[in-house]
C-alpha positions in Angstrom: 11.3 -15.6 -10.0 14.3 -15.2 -9.8 16.1 -12.3 -7.6 15.9 -9.6 -9.7 11.7 -10.3 -8.7 10.5 -7.0 -6.2 7.5 -7.4 -3.8 6.4 -4.8 -1.8 3.1 -4.7 0.3 1.2 -2.8 3.0 -3.1 -3.2 4.2 -5.7 -0.2 4.2 -9.0 0.3 5.4 -11.7 0.3 2.7 -14.8 2.0 4.6 -16.5 -1.0 5.1 -14.1 -0.5 7.9 -12.2 -4.1 7.0 -8.4 -4.3 6.1 -8.0 -5.7 2.5 -3.9 -6.2 2.6 -3.0 -4.9 -1.1 -1.5 -7.0 -3.9 2.0 -7.7 -3.8 3.5 -5.5 -6.7 6.4 -8.0 -8.2 8.6 -6.4 -11.1 9.2 -9.0 -14.4 12.1 -8.6 -15.4 11.3 -11.1 -18.5 9.2 -9.1 -22.5 5.7 -9.9 -21.8 2.0 -9.1 -24.0 -0.1 -6.6 -23.1 -4.0 -7.5 -22.1 -5.8 -5.7 -24.8 -8.2 -3.3 -21.9 -11.7 -3.4 -22.9 -13.5 -0.3 -21.2 -16.4 -2.1 -19.9 -13.5 -4.1 -17.3 -11.6 -0.9 -16.5 -12.7 -1.4 -12.9 -10.9 -4.4 -12.9 -7.8 -2.6 -14.4 -7.9 0.1 -12.1 -7.7 -2.2 -9.2 -4.8 -3.5 -10.4 -3.2 -0.3 -10.4 -3.8 0.6 -7.3 -2.9 -3.2 -5.7 -6.7 -4.3 -5.5 -8.5 -7.2 -6.9 -11.5 -6.3 -7.8 -14.5 -7.7 -9.0 -17.7 -6.7 -10.4 -20.6 -6.9 -8.4 -24.4 -6.3 -9.4 -26.1 -3.3 -7.3 -29.3 -5.3 -7.6 -28.9 -8.5 -6.8 -25.2 -8.2 -5.6 -23.8 -11.1 -7.5 -20.3 -11.2 -7.9 -19.5 -11.7 -11.3 -17.1 -13.2 -13.5 -16.4 -13.0 -16.1 -17.2 -9.6 -15.7 -19.8 -8.9 -17.7 -22.4 -6.1 -19.0 -25.3 -7.5 -18.0 -25.4 -10.0 -14.8 -26.2 -13.3 -15.3 -28.2 -13.4 -12.6 -31.1 -10.5 -13.0 -30.0 -8.8 -15.9 -29.5 -6.0 -14.4 -27.6 -3.2 -15.8 -25.5 -1.6 -13.1 -22.9 -3.2 -11.2 -20.1 -1.4 -9.2 -16.3 -3.0 -8.6 -15.5 -4.4 -4.6 -12.0 -5.5 -3.7 -12.2 -9.3 -2.8 -9.8 -11.1 -0.8 -6.5 -11.7 -2.9 -6.7 -15.3 -0.6 -7.0 -18.6 -3.2 -6.4 -22.5 -3.1 -5.0 -23.9 -6.1 -8.3 -25.5 -8.5 -6.9 -27.0 -11.3 -3.3 -26.1 -12.4 -1.2 -26.9 -15.9 2.6 -27.1 -16.1 3.6 -25.3 -20.3 7.0 -25.9 -20.7 7.2 -25.2 -24.5 6.1 -21.9 -26.1 3.3 -21.6 -28.9 2.0 -18.9 -30.7 3.7 -15.7 -30.0 7.6 -16.4 -28.8 7.7 -13.5 -26.0 6.4 -16.3 -24.0 9.6 -18.1 -24.5 11.2 -16.4 -22.0 8.5 -17.6 -19.2 9.1 -21.1 -19.4 8.3 -23.2 -18.2 5.7 -21.4 -15.4 2.2 -22.8 -14.2 -0.7 -21.7 -14.8 -4.4 -22.2 -13.3 -7.7 -22.0 -12.2 -7.5 -20.7 -8.8 -10.9 -20.5 -6.4 -10.7 -17.5 -4.0 -12.1 -17.0 -0.8 -14.9 -15.4 -1.4 -16.2 -18.0 -4.0 -15.0 -17.2 -7.6 -13.1 -18.3 -9.5 -9.9 -16.7 -11.7 -7.9 -17.8 -14.0 -3.7 -17.1 -13.3 -0.2 -17.7 -14.0 1.1 -18.7 -10.8 4.4 -17.8 -9.2 6.4 -20.6 -8.0 10.0 -22.2 -7.1 9.1 -25.3 -5.3 6.7 -27.0 -7.4 3.8 -26.4 -5.0 1.1 -24.4 -6.6 0.6 -26.9 -9.9 -1.1 -29.0 -6.5 -4.6 -28.7 -6.5 -5.6 -27.9 -3.3 -2.1 -25.3 -3.1 -2.4 -22.2 -1.2 -2.1 -19.1 -3.5 -2.6 -15.2 -3.0 -2.7 -13.1 -5.7 0.0 -10.4 -6.7 0.3 -7.9 -9.4 3.1 -8.8 -12.6 4.6 -5.7 -13.3 6.4 -5.2 -16.2 9.0 -2.0 -17.4 6.7 -0.3 -19.8 3.6 -2.9 -20.0 0.1 -2.9 -18.0 0.2 -4.9 -14.8 -1.2 -7.8 -14.6 -2.7 -9.9 -12.3 -1.1 -13.2 -11.6 -0.9 -15.4 -8.5 2.2 -16.9 -5.8 2.8 -19.4 -3.8 4.3 -19.7 0.0 7.5 -20.7 -1.8 7.8 -16.6 -2.9 8.2 -14.8 -0.2 6.9 -11.2 0.5 8.5 -9.0 1.9 7.6 -7.0 5.0 
């Protein structure tokens, strides 16, 4: 991650009365490609802009959905809302990428850890993990969701291991 990263943390209260930690915003100095932001999942991207990890929740049956979709895979309803969930999770599976393939803009990021993370809420999300000690590549490693921000780019989610200390 390096000394150039800037981390911000805060807490706010949702209408449900529970405290939810805002995601740390970590600045990336290396160039990267922007994701394609589809209008049907704008709620996820809007959450990242507001430093929240949001997922779809079916308005009819209450199923939390990932991958995001226009129709609930449980009850087939088209109605959904976006709810903030806890950013804490554990690594389910990880791989360390040592060589960039495809778009060479990723060459400045290698090596990096890419993983599937089981969130406390029960969903499994993919993402890049920031880690300087190597432990995040191990199954069961604790991580937290963060916002990865690059100047002039779309904010994306990622995860950070405890070796990447938050600024208090």
